[in-house]
MARVONU-867783 format. One record per residue (C-alpha): residue in three letters; x, y, z. Coordinates in steps of 0.1 Angstrom, whole numbers, padded with zeros to 4 digits, m for minus. Example, Ala and Ser with C-alpha at 12.3 -4.5 7.8 and 13.67 -1.06 7.14 Angstrom:
% residues 2
+------+-------+-------+-------+
: rest :  east : north :    up :
+------+-------+-------+-------+
:  ALA :  0123 : m0045 :  0078 :
:  SER :  0137 : m0011 :  0071 :
+------+-------+-------+-------+
END
This chain:
% residues 512
+------+-------+-------+-------+
: rest :  east : north :    up :
+------+-------+-------+-------+
:  ALA : m1116 :  0133 :  0742 :
:  GLN : m1092 :  0128 :  0712 :
:  GLU : m1070 :  0098 :  0729 :
:  GLU : m1106 :  0085 :  0740 :
:  ASN : m1117 :  0087 :  0703 :
:  GLU : m1086 :  0072 :  0691 :
:  SER : m1086 :  0044 :  0715 :
:  ALA : m1123 :  0036 :  0708 :
:  THR : m1115 :  0035 :  0671 :
:  LYS : m1087 :  0011 :  0676 :
:  LEU : m1107 : m0012 :  0697 :
:  LEU : m1134 : m0012 :  0670 :
:  TRP : m1109 : m0021 :  0644 :
:  ASN : m1094 : m0047 :  0666 :
:  GLN : m1129 : m0063 :  0670 :
:  THR : m1142 : m0059 :  0635 :
:  CYS : m1107 : m0075 :  0619 :
:  GLU : m1104 : m0106 :  0639 :
:  GLY : m1114 : m0129 :  0610 :
:  ASP : m1096 : m0107 :  0588 :
:  ASP : m1127 : m0095 :  0571 :
:  VAL : m1118 : m0061 :  0561 :
:  SER : m1149 : m0055 :  0543 :
:  HIS : m1168 : m0062 :  0572 :
:  ALA : m1147 : m0037 :  0590 :
:  LYS : m1152 : m0011 :  0567 :
:  SER : m1192 : m0014 :  0569 :
:  VAL : m1190 : m0015 :  0608 :
:  LEU : m1168 :  0016 :  0607 :
:  SER : m1190 :  0034 :  0584 :
:  PHE : m1216 :  0039 :  0612 :
:  VAL : m1189 :  0057 :  0630 :
:  PRO : m1194 :  0094 :  0633 :
:  PRO : m1171 :  0116 :  0614 :
:  ARG : m1142 :  0134 :  0631 :
:  SER : m1125 :  0165 :  0621 :
:  ASP : m1091 :  0148 :  0624 :
:  PRO : m1080 :  0129 :  0594 :
:  CYS : m1060 :  0104 :  0615 :
:  LEU : m1095 :  0093 :  0633 :
:  ILE : m1111 :  0082 :  0599 :
:  VAL : m1084 :  0059 :  0584 :
:  MET : m1075 :  0024 :  0593 :
:  PRO : m1049 :  0015 :  0604 :
:  PRO : m1050 :  0047 :  0625 :
:  CYS : m1020 :  0071 :  0630 :
:  MET : m0996 :  0060 :  0659 :
:  GLY : m0980 :  0093 :  0663 :
:  GLU : m0967 :  0125 :  0651 :
:  ALA : m0948 :  0112 :  0622 :
:  ASP : m0979 :  0092 :  0610 :
:  ARG : m1000 :  0121 :  0610 :
:  PHE : m0970 :  0142 :  0589 :
:  SER : m0969 :  0109 :  0566 :
:  LEU : m1009 :  0108 :  0563 :
:  GLU : m1012 :  0146 :  0554 :
:  ALA : m0984 :  0138 :  0528 :
:  LEU : m1000 :  0110 :  0513 :
:  ARG : m1033 :  0130 :  0513 :
:  HIS : m1013 :  0160 :  0492 :
:  ILE : m0999 :  0134 :  0467 :
:  HIS : m1035 :  0116 :  0463 :
:  LYS : m1045 :  0148 :  0452 :
:  GLN : m1020 :  0154 :  0428 :
:  LEU : m1027 :  0120 :  0410 :
:  ASP : m1064 :  0124 :  0411 :
:  ASP : m1067 :  0147 :  0382 :
:  ASP : m1109 :  0145 :  0379 :
:  ASN : m1112 :  0148 :  0417 :
:  ASP : m1134 :  0118 :  0420 :
:  GLY : m1119 :  0106 :  0451 :
:  GLY : m1098 :  0077 :  0434 :
:  ILE : m1066 :  0072 :  0414 :
:  GLU : m1074 :  0054 :  0384 :
:  VAL : m1049 :  0036 :  0361 :
:  ASN : m1047 :  0059 :  0333 :
:  GLU : m1040 :  0088 :  0362 :
:  SER : m1012 :  0069 :  0372 :
:  VAL : m0998 :  0063 :  0339 :
:  GLU : m1000 :  0101 :  0330 :
:  PHE : m0984 :  0110 :  0363 :
:  ILE : m0956 :  0088 :  0357 :
:  ILE : m0949 :  0098 :  0322 :
:  GLU : m0956 :  0138 :  0327 :
:  ASP : m0947 :  0144 :  0364 :
:  MET : m0922 :  0118 :  0371 :
:  LYS : m0905 :  0120 :  0334 :
:  GLN : m0904 :  0080 :  0332 :
:  GLN : m0913 :  0058 :  0303 :
:  GLN : m0919 :  0027 :  0324 :
:  THR : m0956 :  0029 :  0323 :
:  ASN : m0957 : m0009 :  0337 :
:  LYS : m0948 :  0007 :  0371 :
:  HIS : m0982 :  0014 :  0378 :
:  SER : m0990 : m0022 :  0385 :
:  ASN : m0972 : m0017 :  0416 :
:  LEU : m0992 :  0007 :  0430 :
:  HIS : m1027 : m0007 :  0416 :
:  ARG : m1022 : m0044 :  0417 :
:  GLU : m1057 : m0055 :  0413 :
:  ASP : m1075 : m0021 :  0425 :
:  GLN : m1082 :  0001 :  0397 :
:  HIS : m1096 :  0030 :  0420 :
:  ILE : m1072 :  0040 :  0448 :
:  THR : m1089 :  0059 :  0475 :
:  VAL : m1065 :  0082 :  0501 :
:  GLU : m1074 :  0051 :  0531 :
:  GLU : m1062 :  0025 :  0505 :
:  LEU : m1031 :  0046 :  0497 :
:  TRP : m1024 :  0050 :  0532 :
:  ARG : m1030 :  0011 :  0541 :
:  GLY : m1008 :  0001 :  0514 :
:  TRP : m0982 :  0026 :  0526 :
:  LYS : m0987 :  0014 :  0561 :
:  THR : m0977 : m0022 :  0546 :
:  SER : m0949 : m0013 :  0524 :
:  GLU : m0913 : m0022 :  0528 :
:  VAL : m0903 :  0014 :  0522 :
:  HIS : m0925 :  0023 :  0554 :
:  ASN : m0901 :  0000 :  0578 :
:  TRP : m0869 :  0016 :  0565 :
:  THR : m0842 :  0026 :  0594 :
:  VAL : m0820 :  0057 :  0596 :
:  GLU : m0793 :  0037 :  0578 :
:  ASP : m0815 :  0023 :  0551 :
:  THR : m0830 :  0056 :  0542 :
:  VAL : m0790 :  0070 :  0542 :
:  GLN : m0781 :  0041 :  0519 :
:  TRP : m0810 :  0050 :  0496 :
:  LEU : m0800 :  0086 :  0497 :
:  LYS : m0763 :  0075 :  0482 :
:  GLU : m0771 :  0048 :  0457 :
:  SER : m0804 :  0057 :  0444 :
:  VAL : m0805 :  0095 :  0448 :
:  GLU : m0771 :  0098 :  0443 :
:  LEU : m0768 :  0130 :  0467 :
:  PRO : m0746 :  0120 :  0499 :
:  GLN : m0737 :  0154 :  0503 :
:  TYR : m0767 :  0154 :  0527 :
:  GLU : m0760 :  0124 :  0546 :
:  LYS : m0752 :  0145 :  0578 :
:  ASN : m0785 :  0164 :  0575 :
:  PHE : m0804 :  0132 :  0569 :
:  ARG : m0790 :  0115 :  0603 :
:  GLU : m0794 :  0146 :  0625 :
:  PHE : m0832 :  0148 :  0616 :
:  ARG : m0833 :  0111 :  0618 :
:  VAL : m0849 :  0107 :  0584 :
:  THR : m0866 :  0070 :  0583 :
:  GLY : m0889 :  0056 :  0558 :
:  ASN : m0918 :  0069 :  0574 :
:  THR : m0905 :  0102 :  0565 :
:  LEU : m0903 :  0098 :  0528 :
:  PRO : m0940 :  0108 :  0521 :
:  ARG : m0929 :  0145 :  0532 :
:  ILE : m0899 :  0146 :  0508 :
:  ALA : m0924 :  0132 :  0483 :
:  ALA : m0950 :  0159 :  0489 :
:  ASN : m0922 :  0182 :  0485 :
:  GLU : m0931 :  0204 :  0519 :
:  PRO : m0912 :  0236 :  0513 :
:  SER : m0907 :  0240 :  0552 :
:  PHE : m0892 :  0205 :  0558 :
:  MET : m0871 :  0205 :  0527 :
:  SER : m0854 :  0237 :  0535 :
:  MET : m0856 :  0246 :  0570 :
:  GLN : m0853 :  0211 :  0585 :
:  LEU : m0832 :  0194 :  0560 :
:  LYS : m0814 :  0224 :  0548 :
:  ILE : m0815 :  0213 :  0510 :
:  LEU : m0814 :  0248 :  0491 :
:  ASP : m0806 :  0238 :  0456 :
:  GLN : m0837 :  0234 :  0436 :
:  ARG : m0824 :  0207 :  0414 :
:  HIS : m0813 :  0186 :  0445 :
:  LYS : m0850 :  0192 :  0455 :
:  GLN : m0865 :  0180 :  0425 :
:  LYS : m0843 :  0151 :  0423 :
:  LEU : m0852 :  0141 :  0456 :
:  ASN : m0887 :  0146 :  0453 :
:  LEU : m0889 :  0123 :  0424 :
:  LYS : m0869 :  0094 :  0440 :
:  ALA : m0891 :  0099 :  0471 :
:  LEU : m0923 :  0097 :  0448 :
:  ASP : m0911 :  0068 :  0432 :
:  ALA : m0902 :  0048 :  0464 :
:  VAL : m0936 :  0059 :  0484 :
:  LEU : m0959 :  0049 :  0455 :
:  PHE : m0942 :  0020 :  0438 :
:  GLY : m0918 :  0006 :  0465 :
:  PRO : m0881 :  0003 :  0467 :
:  PRO : m0860 :  0007 :  0437 :
:  LEU : m0851 : m0026 :  0420 :
:  ARG : m0813 : m0031 :  0418 :
:  PRO : m0806 : m0042 :  0382 :
:  GLN : m0798 : m0078 :  0379 :
:  HIS : m0760 : m0084 :  0379 :
:  ASN : m0749 : m0090 :  0343 :
:  TRP : m0722 : m0117 :  0342 :
:  MET : m0720 : m0114 :  0306 :
:  LYS : m0707 : m0077 :  0309 :
:  ASP : m0680 : m0086 :  0332 :
:  PHE : m0669 : m0114 :  0310 :
:  VAL : m0667 : m0093 :  0283 :
:  LEU : m0651 : m0066 :  0303 :
:  MET : m0624 : m0091 :  0315 :
:  VAL : m0620 : m0104 :  0280 :
:  SER : m0613 : m0066 :  0268 :
:  ILE : m0589 : m0062 :  0298 :
:  VAL : m0569 : m0091 :  0290 :
:  ILE : m0567 : m0083 :  0251 :
:  GLY : m0561 : m0047 :  0258 :
:  VAL : m0532 : m0058 :  0280 :
:  GLY : m0518 : m0082 :  0258 :
:  GLY : m0520 : m0060 :  0232 :
:  CYS : m0503 : m0033 :  0249 :
:  TRP : m0477 : m0059 :  0260 :
:  PHE : m0473 : m0071 :  0224 :
:  ALA : m0469 : m0036 :  0211 :
:  TYR : m0442 : m0027 :  0239 :
:  VAL : m0422 : m0058 :  0226 :
:  GLN : m0426 : m0052 :  0191 :
:  ASN : m0417 : m0014 :  0195 :
:  LYS : m0387 : m0026 :  0217 :
:  SER : m0375 : m0051 :  0189 :
:  SER : m0379 : m0025 :  0159 :
:  LYS : m0359 :  0001 :  0180 :
:  VAL : m0332 : m0024 :  0184 :
:  HIS : m0335 : m0036 :  0150 :
:  ILE : m0336 : m0001 :  0134 :
:  SER : m0307 :  0010 :  0157 :
:  GLN : m0286 : m0021 :  0142 :
:  MET : m0297 : m0008 :  0108 :
:  MET : m0286 :  0028 :  0113 :
:  LYS : m0250 :  0013 :  0124 :
:  ASP : m0249 : m0005 :  0090 :
:  LEU : m0259 :  0024 :  0074 :
:  GLU : m0233 :  0044 :  0090 :
:  SER : m0205 :  0020 :  0082 :
:  LEU : m0219 :  0020 :  0045 :
:  GLN : m0214 :  0055 :  0047 :
:  HIS : m0180 :  0053 :  0059 :
:  ALA : m0171 :  0026 :  0030 :
:  GLU : m0184 :  0053 :  0007 :
:  GLN : m0163 :  0080 :  0021 :
:  SER : m0130 :  0054 :  0021 :
:  LEU : m0139 :  0046 : m0014 :
:  PHE : m0139 :  0089 : m0024 :
:  ASP : m0109 :  0090 : m0006 :
:  LEU : m0091 :  0061 : m0024 :
:  GLN : m0104 :  0077 : m0058 :
:  SER : m0092 :  0110 : m0048 :
:  ARG : m0057 :  0095 : m0040 :
:  LEU : m0060 :  0079 : m0075 :
:  GLU : m0066 :  0113 : m0094 :
:  LYS : m0034 :  0126 : m0076 :
:  ALA : m0015 :  0096 : m0083 :
:  GLN : m0023 :  0100 : m0118 :
:  GLU : m0013 :  0140 : m0117 :
:  GLU :  0020 :  0127 : m0102 :
:  ASN :  0025 :  0103 : m0132 :
:  ARG :  0019 :  0130 : m0155 :
:  THR :  0042 :  0153 : m0140 :
:  VAL :  0070 :  0124 : m0139 :
:  ALA :  0065 :  0115 : m0176 :
:  VAL :  0068 :  0152 : m0184 :
:  GLU :  0101 :  0154 : m0164 :
:  LYS :  0111 :  0121 : m0180 :
:  GLN :  0107 :  0137 : m0216 :
:  ASN :  0126 :  0167 : m0205 :
:  LEU :  0153 :  0144 : m0191 :
:  GLU :  0156 :  0124 : m0223 :
:  GLN :  0156 :  0155 : m0246 :
:  LYS :  0186 :  0169 : m0220 :
:  MET :  0202 :  0136 : m0225 :
:  ARG :  0198 :  0136 : m0265 :
:  ASP :  0211 :  0175 : m0262 :
:  GLU :  0241 :  0163 : m0243 :
:  ILE :  0251 :  0134 : m0267 :
:  SER :  0247 :  0155 : m0298 :
:  GLY :  0268 :  0180 : m0279 :
:  ALA :  0295 :  0152 : m0270 :
:  LYS :  0295 :  0142 : m0308 :
:  LYS :  0300 :  0175 : m0321 :
:  GLU :  0328 :  0180 : m0294 :
:  ALA :  0343 :  0145 : m0305 :
:  HIS :  0342 :  0156 : m0341 :
:  ARG :  0359 :  0193 : m0335 :
:  LEU :  0388 :  0175 : m0317 :
:  ARG :  0391 :  0150 : m0346 :
:  GLU :  0395 :  0178 : m0368 :
:  LEU :  0421 :  0193 : m0348 :
:  ARG :  0439 :  0163 : m0344 :
:  GLU :  0441 :  0160 : m0382 :
:  GLY :  0452 :  0194 : m0385 :
:  ALA :  0480 :  0192 : m0357 :
:  GLU :  0513 :  0195 : m0371 :
:  CYS :  0530 :  0178 : m0344 :
:  GLU :  0525 :  0141 : m0332 :
:  LEU :  0521 :  0151 : m0295 :
:  SER :  0491 :  0173 : m0303 :
:  ARG :  0475 :  0148 : m0324 :
:  LEU :  0481 :  0122 : m0296 :
:  LYS :  0464 :  0145 : m0271 :
:  TYR :  0435 :  0152 : m0292 :
:  ALA :  0430 :  0116 : m0299 :
:  GLU :  0430 :  0108 : m0263 :
:  GLU :  0403 :  0136 : m0255 :
:  GLU :  0380 :  0125 : m0288 :
:  LEU :  0384 :  0087 : m0272 :
:  VAL :  0369 :  0101 : m0238 :
:  GLN :  0343 :  0121 : m0255 :
:  VAL :  0333 :  0090 : m0276 :
:  ARG :  0332 :  0068 : m0247 :
:  LYS :  0310 :  0093 : m0226 :
:  ALA :  0286 :  0093 : m0257 :
:  LEU :  0287 :  0057 : m0261 :
:  LYS :  0277 :  0051 : m0226 :
:  ARG :  0251 :  0076 : m0227 :
:  ALA :  0239 :  0061 : m0259 :
:  GLU :  0238 :  0028 : m0244 :
:  LYS :  0216 :  0039 : m0214 :
:  GLU :  0191 :  0055 : m0236 :
:  MET :  0191 :  0026 : m0259 :
:  GLN :  0181 :  0004 : m0230 :
:  SER :  0156 :  0027 : m0218 :
:  GLU :  0139 :  0028 : m0253 :
:  ARG :  0145 : m0003 : m0267 :
:  SER :  0141 : m0028 : m0236 :
:  VAL :  0105 : m0034 : m0245 :
:  PRO :  0088 : m0027 : m0281 :
:  GLU :  0066 :  0004 : m0285 :
:  ALA :  0033 : m0016 : m0294 :
:  LEU :  0034 : m0035 : m0258 :
:  GLN :  0031 :  0000 : m0242 :
:  LYS :  0002 :  0010 : m0263 :
:  TRP : m0014 : m0027 : m0257 :
:  LEU : m0011 : m0022 : m0219 :
:  GLN : m0024 :  0013 : m0223 :
:  LEU : m0055 : m0001 : m0238 :
:  THR : m0058 : m0030 : m0212 :
:  HIS : m0056 : m0002 : m0186 :
:  GLU : m0083 :  0018 : m0201 :
:  VAL : m0108 : m0014 : m0206 :
:  GLU : m0101 : m0024 : m0171 :
:  VAL : m0110 :  0012 : m0160 :
:  GLN : m0142 :  0008 : m0179 :
:  TYR : m0152 : m0022 : m0159 :
:  TYR : m0143 : m0008 : m0128 :
:  ASN : m0163 :  0024 : m0134 :
:  ILE : m0194 :  0000 : m0144 :
:  LYS : m0190 : m0017 : m0111 :
:  LYS : m0182 :  0014 : m0093 :
:  GLN : m0218 :  0030 : m0106 :
:  ASN : m0236 : m0003 : m0097 :
:  ALA : m0224 : m0001 : m0063 :
:  GLU : m0234 :  0036 : m0062 :
:  PHE : m0269 :  0029 : m0070 :
:  GLN : m0272 :  0000 : m0044 :
:  LEU : m0262 :  0027 : m0022 :
:  CYS : m0287 :  0053 : m0031 :
:  VAL : m0317 :  0027 : m0029 :
:  ALA : m0305 :  0016 :  0005 :
:  LYS : m0304 :  0053 :  0014 :
:  ASP : m0338 :  0061 :  0000 :
:  GLU : m0354 :  0030 :  0018 :
:  ALA : m0337 :  0041 :  0049 :
:  GLU : m0351 :  0074 :  0048 :
:  LYS : m0387 :  0060 :  0041 :
:  ILE : m0383 :  0037 :  0073 :
:  LYS : m0371 :  0068 :  0094 :
:  LYS : m0407 :  0087 :  0082 :
:  LYS : m0430 :  0060 :  0089 :
:  ARG : m0414 :  0061 :  0123 :
:  GLY : m0427 :  0094 :  0125 :
:  SER : m0466 :  0086 :  0122 :
:  VAL : m0489 :  0076 :  0152 :
:  PHE : m0488 :  0037 :  0143 :
:  GLY : m0458 :  0037 :  0121 :
:  THR : m0436 :  0019 :  0149 :
:  LEU : m0464 : m0012 :  0148 :
:  HIS : m0464 : m0009 :  0109 :
:  VAL : m0427 : m0014 :  0104 :
:  ALA : m0425 : m0039 :  0134 :
:  HIS : m0453 : m0061 :  0116 :
:  SER : m0437 : m0055 :  0080 :
:  SER : m0408 : m0071 :  0062 :
:  SER : m0398 : m0039 :  0048 :
:  LEU : m0370 : m0035 :  0080 :
:  ASP : m0356 : m0067 :  0067 :
:  GLU : m0354 : m0060 :  0032 :
:  VAL : m0339 : m0023 :  0038 :
:  ASP : m0312 : m0042 :  0062 :
:  HIS : m0305 : m0065 :  0033 :
:  LYS : m0301 : m0043 :  0009 :
:  ILE : m0277 : m0019 :  0032 :
:  LEU : m0255 : m0050 :  0037 :
:  GLU : m0256 : m0058 : m0002 :
:  ALA : m0246 : m0021 : m0008 :
:  LYS : m0218 : m0023 :  0018 :
:  LYS : m0205 : m0052 :  0004 :
:  ALA : m0205 : m0040 : m0031 :
:  LEU : m0186 : m0006 : m0018 :
:  SER : m0161 : m0027 : m0002 :
:  GLU : m0153 : m0051 : m0034 :
:  VAL : m0152 : m0019 : m0055 :
:  THR : m0125 : m0002 : m0030 :
:  ALA : m0105 : m0033 : m0028 :
:  CYS : m0106 : m0035 : m0067 :
:  LEU : m0093 :  0000 : m0068 :
:  ARG : m0067 : m0006 : m0045 :
:  GLU : m0055 : m0040 : m0062 :
:  ARG : m0056 : m0022 : m0096 :
:  LEU : m0036 :  0008 : m0084 :
:  HIS : m0008 : m0014 : m0071 :
:  ARG : m0007 : m0040 : m0099 :
:  TRP : m0002 : m0009 : m0125 :
:  GLN :  0023 :  0010 : m0103 :
:  GLN :  0041 : m0022 : m0105 :
:  ILE :  0039 : m0029 : m0141 :
:  GLU :  0050 :  0009 : m0146 :
:  LYS :  0080 :  0003 : m0128 :
:  LEU :  0092 : m0028 : m0141 :
:  CYS :  0084 : m0015 : m0177 :
:  GLY :  0096 :  0020 : m0174 :
:  PHE :  0073 :  0039 : m0194 :
:  PRO :  0037 :  0052 : m0182 :
:  VAL :  0009 :  0032 : m0187 :
:  VAL : m0021 :  0050 : m0166 :
:  ASN : m0011 :  0083 : m0182 :
:  ASN : m0020 :  0076 : m0220 :
:  SER : m0035 :  0094 : m0250 :
:  GLY : m0072 :  0077 : m0244 :
:  LEU : m0091 :  0051 : m0252 :
:  PRO : m0104 :  0063 : m0287 :
:  SER : m0069 :  0070 : m0297 :
:  LEU : m0055 :  0038 : m0289 :
:  THR : m0083 :  0015 : m0305 :
:  ALA : m0079 :  0036 : m0335 :
:  SER : m0039 :  0031 : m0337 :
:  LEU : m0042 : m0007 : m0326 :
:  TYR : m0075 : m0018 : m0343 :
:  SER : m0067 : m0009 : m0381 :
:  ASP : m0094 : m0036 : m0387 :
:  HIS : m0123 : m0026 : m0370 :
:  SER : m0136 : m0060 : m0374 :
:  TRP : m0119 : m0070 : m0339 :
:  VAL : m0136 : m0043 : m0322 :
:  VAL : m0166 : m0065 : m0307 :
:  MET : m0180 : m0041 : m0282 :
:  PRO : m0182 : m0004 : m0278 :
:  ARG : m0158 :  0010 : m0250 :
:  VAL : m0165 :  0049 : m0254 :
:  SER : m0192 :  0055 : m0230 :
:  VAL : m0201 :  0037 : m0200 :
:  PRO : m0240 :  0025 : m0197 :
:  PRO : m0263 :  0047 : m0176 :
:  TYR : m0282 :  0016 : m0159 :
:  PRO : m0266 : m0005 : m0134 :
:  ILE : m0256 : m0038 : m0145 :
:  ALA : m0258 : m0068 : m0117 :
:  GLY : m0226 : m0088 : m0114 :
:  GLY : m0190 : m0076 : m0114 :
:  VAL : m0161 : m0074 : m0140 :
:  ASP : m0156 : m0114 : m0138 :
:  ASP : m0195 : m0116 : m0150 :
:  LEU : m0188 : m0094 : m0181 :
:  ASP : m0155 : m0111 : m0190 :
:  GLU : m0173 : m0144 : m0192 :
:  ASP : m0197 : m0134 : m0218 :
:  THR : m0172 : m0114 : m0239 :
:  PRO : m0149 : m0129 : m0267 :
:  PRO : m0113 : m0120 : m0266 :
:  ILE : m0100 : m0090 : m0285 :
:  ILE : m0063 : m0093 : m0283 :
:  PRO : m0050 : m0122 : m0303 :
:  GLN : m0016 : m0138 : m0297 :
:  PHE :  0012 : m0124 : m0314 :
:  SER :  0024 : m0145 : m0343 :
:  SER :  0060 : m0154 : m0352 :
:  LYS :  0058 : m0130 : m0380 :
:  TYR :  0053 : m0104 : m0357 :
:  PHE :  0083 : m0113 : m0336 :
:  ARG :  0106 : m0117 : m0366 :
:  ARG :  0097 : m0082 : m0376 :
:  LEU :  0106 : m0066 : m0341 :
:  GLU :  0137 : m0085 : m0342 :
:  ARG :  0147 : m0068 : m0380 :
:  ASP :  0135 : m0033 : m0364 :
:  LYS :  0162 : m0039 : m0337 :
:  LEU :  0188 : m0051 : m0361 :
:  SER :  0187 : m0024 : m0383 :
:  SER :  0185 :  0004 : m0357 :
:  GLY :  0217 : m0007 : m0336 :
:  SER :  0249 : m0020 : m0337 :
:  LYS :  0252 : m0062 : m0339 :
:  ASN :  0268 : m0063 : m0305 :
:  ARG :  0241 : m0043 : m0284 :
:  THR :  0215 : m0059 : m0306 :
:  ARG :  0223 : m0093 : m0296 :
:  TYR :  0225 : m0083 : m0259 :
:  LEU :  0191 : m0063 : m0262 :
:  GLN :  0171 : m0089 : m0282 :
:  PRO :  0141 : m0098 : m0262 :
:  ASP :  0124 : m0132 : m0252 :
:  ARG :  0100 : m0140 : m0275 :
:  THR :  0079 : m0158 : m0251 :
:  SER :  0077 : m0127 : m0227 :
:  PHE :  0054 : m0107 : m0254 :
:  VAL :  0024 : m0134 : m0258 :
:  ILE : m0007 : m0122 : m0240 :
:  HIS : m0032 : m0148 : m0230 :
+------+-------+-------+-------+
END
């Protein structure tokens, strides 16, 4: 009987809808007596068991939306349902459901569902919706086993407990709620709209990627270059430290040589005193022999004593001649002037050395700052992009050059004054000191044009040559009166023959 009623209803529906007059079909069907089965009173009628379940689910959904139970869904009820139940703020979605109908009945909801695109979804479409829109791909196997199509989604939207838990085997309440809301959205408002592809975002993303890759590559290149530069700077710093150590070694050798010179000078003084004692003893012996000769009675004894006296006198004369040669070959004033010259040169050397040590300290401090900057997060990039690395490298090279010049100057000075001492035969490096020499040589203090007692505590740019250019000469040439006085002293101190032999060349004492 049920099948006959369904066939009669379908036939009546087809006959009344031949001219697409739906209102006329409704009026005709209003005369059909009501049945207990809801599938018999809706158009289009149910076509199977799946439609029956879908209709029941839609009736349940309609009841949820119809708050006032007037048999229809108004616009305000749809908006309230979207905001409160579906937790969405897109209030314009109700236009997809109502269109021009402001009062939706169950039959109108059913008819809209039958003509919906979602109703015609296949299993593959439903599975794709599950993975992309719902984002629950772990239930794909359950959907395929139960063959969930678009016509099954109203049952999910109605949240049937037995269907969700027993058949689809979804036990997680959060997953149930998410699937229920997504199914409601698809059943009532149609398939989810895919967001329009934003090409501007893709362009910005590509530009950002290119800039990021370029920045990383640039940072890598700069980091590598800075490491090479810093490595070269460290090598220069090591060579600078080697030069500094070489200077210190040479300075210690100088101090050792000066100590040896002082020892040699003391030994020389002792030797000279010993020679003077021997000469004095020889003179006393000769005097004694002469007295013995004068008091001898026989001529033979007198002759013997005379020969012995002659031998002693000859020895004394030879020793005296050697002593005079060592003492009177150069004037004593020349020794003091040379000692003063040495002390003045030492002061200039100390100034140059202090300047080199100051440059070394500055270079070391700058290198330590570079090392500390490399330890920070962006320190390498900062060092690579700044000019401080080149400046530090330049300072290291300048300090190395200054130390090399100081070392070479020290070697040359040591060799030169050693040769002067060897030729003159008296000590120059070992002397009484600059204040004593200045006081003894400069009786007229107007000649002293610059202080030489202390070294200035600040670095002076330039070297000894620059200082010499601005300093007036402090040592005048010896006048002819000075040499005549030297000759008179020599003539009065020795015999005429040896004095003529030991007269110095006047031109050899002129200091330019």
